[in-house]
C-alpha positions in Angstrom: 80.5 -57.5 33.5 78.2 -55.8 35.9 80.6 -53.0 36.4 81.0 -52.4 32.8 77.3 -51.8 32.4 77.2 -49.6 35.4 80.1 -47.6 34.0 78.2 -47.1 30.7 75.0 -46.1 32.5 77.1 -43.7 34.7 78.7 -42.3 31.6 75.3 -41.8 29.9 74.0 -40.1 33.0 77.0 -37.7 33.2 76.5 -36.9 29.5 72.9 -36.2 30.1 73.7 -34.0 33.2 76.2 -32.1 31.1 73.5 -31.5 28.4 71.1 -30.5 31.1 73.5 -28.1 32.7 74.3 -26.5 29.3 70.5 -26.1 28.7 70.1 -24.4 32.1 73.0 -22.0 31.3 71.4 -21.2 27.9 68.0 -20.7 29.7 69.6 -18.3 32.2 71.1 -16.3 29.4 67.8 -16.1 27.6 65.9 -15.1 30.7 68.5 -12.3 31.2 67.7 -11.0 27.7 64.0 -11.2 28.4 64.4 -9.2 31.5 65.9 -6.4 29.5 63.0 -6.5 26.9 60.1 -4.2 27.7 56.8 -5.1 26.3 54.6 -2.2 25.4 51.0 -3.2 25.1 49.7 -2.2 21.6 46.0 -2.6 21.0 45.8 -0.5 17.8 45.3 -3.6 15.6 42.5 -4.9 17.9 40.9 -1.4 17.9 41.1 -1.3 14.1 39.4 -4.7 13.8 36.7 -3.6 16.2 36.1 -0.4 14.2 35.9 -2.3 11.0 33.4 -4.7 12.6 31.4 -1.8 14.0 31.3 -0.1 10.6 30.2 -3.3 8.9 27.5 -3.8 11.5 26.3 -0.2 11.1 26.1 -0.7 7.3 24.2 -4.0 7.8 21.9 -2.2 10.3 21.2 0.6 7.9 20.4 -1.9 5.1 18.0 -3.7 7.4 16.4 -0.4 8.4 16.0 0.5 4.7 14.5 -2.9 4.0 12.1 -2.5 6.9 11.0 0.9 5.7 10.5 -0.5 2.2 8.4 -3.3 3.5 6.4 -0.9 5.7 5.8 1.3 2.6 4.7 -1.7 0.5 2.3 -2.9 3.3 0.8 0.6 3.7 0.2 0.8 0.0 -1.0 -2.8 -0.3 -4.7 -3.1 -1.3 -7.1 -5.9 -0.6 -8.9 -5.2 -3.9 -7.0 -5.2 -7.2 -6.8 -1.9 -9.1 -8.8 -3.2 -12.1 -11.6 -4.2 -9.9 -11.6 -0.7 -8.3 -11.7 0.8 -11.8 -14.6 -1.4 -12.8 -16.4 -0.5 -9.6 -15.9 3.2 -10.2 -17.0 2.9 -13.8 -20.2 1.2 -12.7 -20.9 4.0 -10.2 -20.2 6.6 -12.8 -22.6 5.0 -15.4 -25.2 4.6 -12.7 -25.0 8.3 -11.9 -25.2 9.3 -15.6 -28.3 7.1 -15.9 -29.9 8.6 -12.8 -29.1 12.1 -14.1 -30.6 11.3 -17.5 -33.8 9.8 -16.0 -34.1 12.9 -13.7 -34.0 15.1 -16.7 -36.6 13.0 -18.5 -38.8 13.1 -15.5 -38.5 16.9 -15.2 -39.5 17.2 -18.9 -42.8 15.2 -18.2 -44.6 18.5 -17.4 -43.6 19.9 -20.8 -44.7 16.7 -22.6 -48.0 16.8 -20.7 -48.6 20.4 -21.8 -47.9 19.5 -25.4 -50.1 16.5 -25.2 -52.9 18.5 -23.6 -52.6 21.2 -26.3 -52.7 18.6 -29.0 -55.6 16.9 -27.4 -57.4 20.2 -27.0 -56.9 20.9 -30.7 -58.2 17.4 -31.7 -61.3 17.9 -29.4 -62.0 21.3 -30.9 -61.6 20.0 -34.5 -63.8 17.0 -33.6 -66.5 19.2 -32.0 -66.3 21.6 -34.9 -67.0 18.7 -37.3 -69.7 17.4 -35.1 -71.4 20.8 -34.7 -71.1 21.3 -38.5 -73.0 18.1 -39.0 -75.5 19.0 -36.2 -76.2 22.7 -36.2 -79.1 22.3 -33.8 -76.8 20.8 -31.2 -74.5 23.7 -31.6 -77.4 26.0 -30.7 -78.0 24.0 -27.5 -74.4 24.1 -26.7 -74.3 28.0 -27.0 -77.3 28.2 -24.8 -75.8 26.0 -22.2 -72.6 28.0 -22.2 -74.6 31.3 -21.6 -76.5 29.7 -18.7 -73.3 28.4 -17.2 -71.6 31.8 -17.4 -74.7 33.6 -16.0 -74.8 31.4 -12.8 -72.5 32.8 -10.2 -69.9 30.3 -8.8 -71.3 28.8 -5.7 -68.2 27.6 -4.0 
């Protein structure tokens, strides 16, 4: 019985060796075919992918640059004070200037008002004196005398 098993094992080994030899023969044939094949390195697909990637990166970079410029513009135009507050501020300044100009005109007209008041006062004094002198003609005579004396004395300045 021991030989029988040994024969079976030997038979299996020979079958395996035959299969191995056949595989080696096929491998030799395949290697002969690969020796005849010449591989030409072709990087056009890789170059195309790199160009696409470079173009997409350029587009992204230009978008980022535009966004940066937009942010820079918005920051440069940003104001700490709101526009309505600035308009209110300018309106107050304008109203103040108008009031100052009006008051300056009123002050400049004071001389004219004083002259009118002086002329009115003078007329009132003359009418009052005329009434007084009409009631007291003797006093009017003294007043005339005093005026003549005053005019006859030279100014002693």
